[in-house]
C-alpha atoms as one frame of an Amber mdcrd trajectory, in Angstrom:
protein
 -33.209  -5.396 -17.336 -29.914  -4.799 -19.132 -28.747  -1.157 -18.844 -29.177
   0.829 -22.048 -27.142   3.571 -23.624 -28.164   6.862 -22.021 -29.627   8.896
 -24.872 -28.197  12.065 -23.298 -24.712  10.840 -24.241 -23.576  12.376 -27.536
 -23.560  10.101 -30.586 -20.341   8.188 -31.132 -18.199   5.365 -29.862 -18.128
   6.151 -26.151 -21.196   6.350 -23.940 -22.465   5.849 -20.389 -25.362   3.500
 -19.711 -28.468   3.995 -17.604 -27.048   2.074 -14.616 -25.004   5.179 -13.683
 -25.542   6.130 -10.021 -24.288   9.710 -10.553 -21.395   9.377  -8.129 -19.427
  11.832 -10.279 -16.206   9.795 -10.390 -16.076   9.572 -14.192 -16.535  13.337
 -14.461 -13.583  13.896 -12.144 -11.182  11.866 -14.290 -12.522  12.932 -17.701
 -13.512  16.600 -17.360 -14.589  18.151 -20.633 -15.622  14.754 -21.978 -18.119
  13.726 -19.304 -20.624  15.969 -17.550 -23.859  15.715 -15.581 -27.166  15.694
 -17.420 -30.490  14.902 -15.717 -28.775  13.474 -12.622 -26.539  11.110 -14.617
 -23.030  11.252 -16.045 -22.903  11.310 -19.850 -20.365  11.910 -22.593 -20.844
  15.428 -23.909 -17.979  15.101 -26.392 -16.160  12.163 -27.918 -12.411  11.854
 -27.187 -10.126  12.945 -30.030  -6.547  13.021 -28.760  -4.476  10.268 -27.098
  -4.792  12.113 -23.782  -8.560  12.181 -24.158  -8.614   8.475 -25.017  -6.649
   7.877 -21.814  -9.193   9.961 -19.900 -12.032   7.875 -21.350 -10.267   4.718
 -20.196  -9.809   6.242 -16.739 -13.566   6.763 -16.688 -14.036   3.084 -17.553
 -11.854   1.898 -14.670 -13.034   4.416 -12.092 -16.755   3.760 -12.613 -18.192
   1.612  -9.790 -21.091   0.319 -11.916 -19.133  -0.442 -15.122 -21.395   2.046
 -16.893 -18.731   3.692 -19.082 -18.688   1.767 -22.347 -17.763   1.776 -26.008
 -19.786   0.477 -28.946 -16.844  -1.624 -30.168 -13.803  -3.035 -28.408 -11.299
  -0.225 -28.005  -7.533  -0.782 -27.698  -6.350  -0.104 -24.190  -3.650   2.607
 -24.007  -0.128   1.441 -23.212   0.204   4.154 -20.558  -0.640   3.342 -16.942
  -4.302   4.229 -16.431  -4.426   3.856 -12.647  -3.017   4.746 -10.239  -3.040
   8.312 -11.576  -0.431  10.654 -10.161  -1.955  13.806  -8.662   1.113  15.434
  -7.132   4.573  14.305  -6.054   4.261  11.029  -4.158   0.456  10.909  -4.290
  -1.787   8.952  -6.664  -5.520   8.465  -7.183  -6.177   4.715  -7.126  -9.181
   4.370  -9.436 -11.236   1.160  -9.349 -13.823   2.907  -7.176 -16.199   0.665
  -5.246 -19.973   0.705  -5.492 -20.157  -0.006  -1.753 -18.503   3.402  -1.266
 -20.854   5.045  -3.780 -17.886   5.581  -6.066 -15.676   7.420  -3.572 -12.076
   8.066  -4.557  -9.136   6.534  -2.699  -5.478   7.506  -2.751  -1.983   6.057
  -2.402   0.899   8.019  -0.877   4.491   6.822  -1.149   6.447   7.274   2.078
  10.041   6.279   2.909   8.914   4.813   6.255   5.887   2.992   4.859   3.330
   3.693   2.130  -0.244   4.808   2.817  -3.585   3.822   1.320  -6.213   6.439
   2.117  -9.676   4.881   1.995  -9.991   1.863  -0.256 -10.681   1.013  -3.873
 -12.252  -2.265  -4.839  -9.794  -5.145  -4.808  -8.117  -5.314  -8.218  -5.210
  -7.489  -9.316  -3.501  -4.720 -11.277  -3.604  -2.412  -8.244  -2.172  -5.159
  -6.048   0.663  -5.592  -8.543   1.341  -1.842  -8.680   1.204  -1.441  -4.891
   3.559  -4.377  -4.462   6.040  -2.949  -6.988   5.859   0.384  -5.128   6.852
  -1.140  -1.787   3.515  -2.363  -0.457   1.188  -0.678   2.029   2.128  -0.054
   5.665  -0.972   1.886   6.773  -4.565   2.031   5.573  -6.187   5.271   6.708
  -9.985   5.166   6.685 -11.775   8.510   6.723 -15.150   7.159   7.869 -17.473
   4.179   7.791 -18.839   4.687   4.256 -15.627   4.317   2.265 -13.922   1.198
   3.638 -14.691  -0.892   0.491 -12.117  -3.720   0.267  -9.709  -2.346   2.864
  -9.746  -5.709   4.656  -8.419  -7.493   1.565  -5.620  -4.985   1.041  -4.747
  -5.162   4.732  -4.392  -8.950   4.547  -2.447  -8.773   1.300   0.148  -6.341
   2.626   0.004  -6.826   6.402  -1.028  -3.205   6.816  -2.120  -1.473  10.000
  -5.665  -0.145   9.603  -6.762   3.135  11.208 -10.342   4.304  11.769 -12.147
   6.377  14.395 -13.643   4.363  17.228 -17.134   5.742  16.526 -17.092   4.340
  12.966 -15.174   1.158  13.760 -18.119  -1.216  13.251 -17.538  -0.719   9.536
 -13.989  -2.088   9.895 -13.901  -4.693  12.689 -10.474  -5.764  11.426  -8.971
  -2.327  12.207  -5.800  -2.503  14.268  -5.747   1.146  15.415  -8.739   3.074
  16.774  -8.679   6.858  16.819 -10.465   8.965  19.435 -11.640  12.547  19.695
  -9.225  15.205  20.820  -6.043  16.504  19.297  -4.509  15.196  16.098  -2.859
  11.772  16.248   0.517  11.112  14.625   0.284   8.113  12.293   3.893   8.353
  11.122   6.425  11.112  10.521   4.606  13.921   8.726   1.209  12.167   8.772
  -1.559  13.255  11.147  -5.126  12.063  11.731  -7.518  14.893  12.643 -10.955
  13.971  14.066 -13.709  15.596  11.996 -17.132  14.722  13.452 -19.934  15.910
  11.199 -20.470  13.849   8.067 -20.401  10.853  10.406 -19.675  10.768  14.126
 -16.321   9.160  13.443 -15.155  11.082  10.392 -11.421  11.798  10.190  -9.235
  13.753   7.778  -5.565  12.961   7.216  -2.916  15.639   6.714   0.305  14.821
   4.908   3.327  17.075   5.504   1.109  20.179   5.968   0.684  19.974   2.198
  -1.987  17.423   1.218  -5.319  16.978   3.002  -7.258  13.757   2.409 -10.709
  14.984   3.394 -13.004  11.990   2.963 -16.555  13.338   2.664 -16.005  16.334
   4.947 -14.749  18.900   2.430 -14.458  19.221  -1.351 -14.171  21.696  -4.223
 -17.107  22.752  -6.387 -16.287  23.826  -9.963 -19.788  25.298 -10.208 -19.291
  27.490  -7.159 -15.557  27.861  -7.759 -15.139  27.427  -4.033 -14.838  24.973
  -1.164 -18.035  23.161  -0.198 -19.402  20.733   2.365 -22.343  18.445   1.665
 -25.314  19.403   3.829 -27.636  16.955   2.059 -25.192  14.144   2.803 -24.360
  14.990   6.394 -25.342  11.878   8.349 -24.405  13.041  11.865 -24.465  16.804
  12.482 -24.114  19.904  10.322 -23.398  21.943  13.449 -20.570  19.611  14.443
 -19.174  19.626  10.907 -19.131  23.422  11.005 -17.178  23.319  14.272 -14.806
  20.675  12.909 -14.014  22.658   9.768 -13.477  25.736  11.892 -10.839  23.875
  13.897  -9.295  22.540  10.671  -8.579  26.124   9.653  -5.673  26.028  12.121
  -3.941  23.590   9.741  -2.245  24.478   6.465  -2.516  22.585   3.207  -2.387
  23.274  -0.532  -3.898  20.110  -1.973  -7.426  18.985  -1.109  -8.148  15.382
  -2.105 -11.720  14.327  -1.245 -13.569  11.043  -1.416 -16.526  12.645  -3.187
 -16.432  15.886  -5.099 -13.608  17.581  -6.961 -10.032  17.985  -5.794  -8.372
  21.394  -5.524  -4.878  22.861  -5.520  -4.526  26.387  -4.161  -1.883  28.388
  -2.304  -2.130  27.592   1.406  -3.172  31.146   2.330  -6.001  31.129  -0.207
  -7.125  27.658   0.859  -7.257  28.848   4.464  -9.202  32.000   3.588 -11.726
  30.004   1.576 -12.103  27.491   4.394 -12.813  30.255   6.919 -15.351  31.789
   4.530 -17.054  28.406   4.108 -17.296  27.992   7.887 -18.901  31.440   8.128
 -21.470  30.546   5.448 -22.240  27.243   7.162 -22.742  28.986  10.485 -25.254
  31.336   8.894 -27.439  28.441   7.824
């Protein structure tokens, strides 16, 4: 059956159809326009300004089920929609994959070789942008769920592919297998930190003690206004995830960029204090 307009979307040009899987990606790129209603993403307000039109288009291109639609053909903005710059040298890729349940992926520009953290679906306009930006030297996979089209990007750019050994069945083409223990240096200023919990082979990647790419191990909740972990989506061990996040508190970072959930930018001291408080809550059940 063809997906229908979700009647919880406000009247107007833009809407989200009933095929939405509630991954949340469209809400992350169009906050204030798109929200959750009855376990689906819907437009709660129509875009008015050019910036809001751009946000609506970001929702179109980030949605893994092509559920963000308009009643009539809308002109595409001239501005670059994706990748979307988050902070200096770091972009959100967009073009989220359904096989990753709409998880976000990221691109980081590095003088000694650019990084792709987790993978979007393979898209010609991303390939063109990556190529113009110097290609991809390393693909850093956080865990088995979010590999998407990493193999295609690896072939396109001749990239080395990193994943933890315990999750490596999801990426048999990986060139570098990570193991438990201390952090592994990927390149200057880039470390892989084993994070068993969400999956046995989950990993987070820390860039310059400034940006943490957390996969599905850690995120921000605007409802709680705090850091959260996903107990109902913890496939390996909540106890191990609690231990892993406790160890992560020894690291410093200001930006938190997750696969699922909302990103956050806080002073490093506050981020650390909130992380320690989260670990305490997790340990209490």
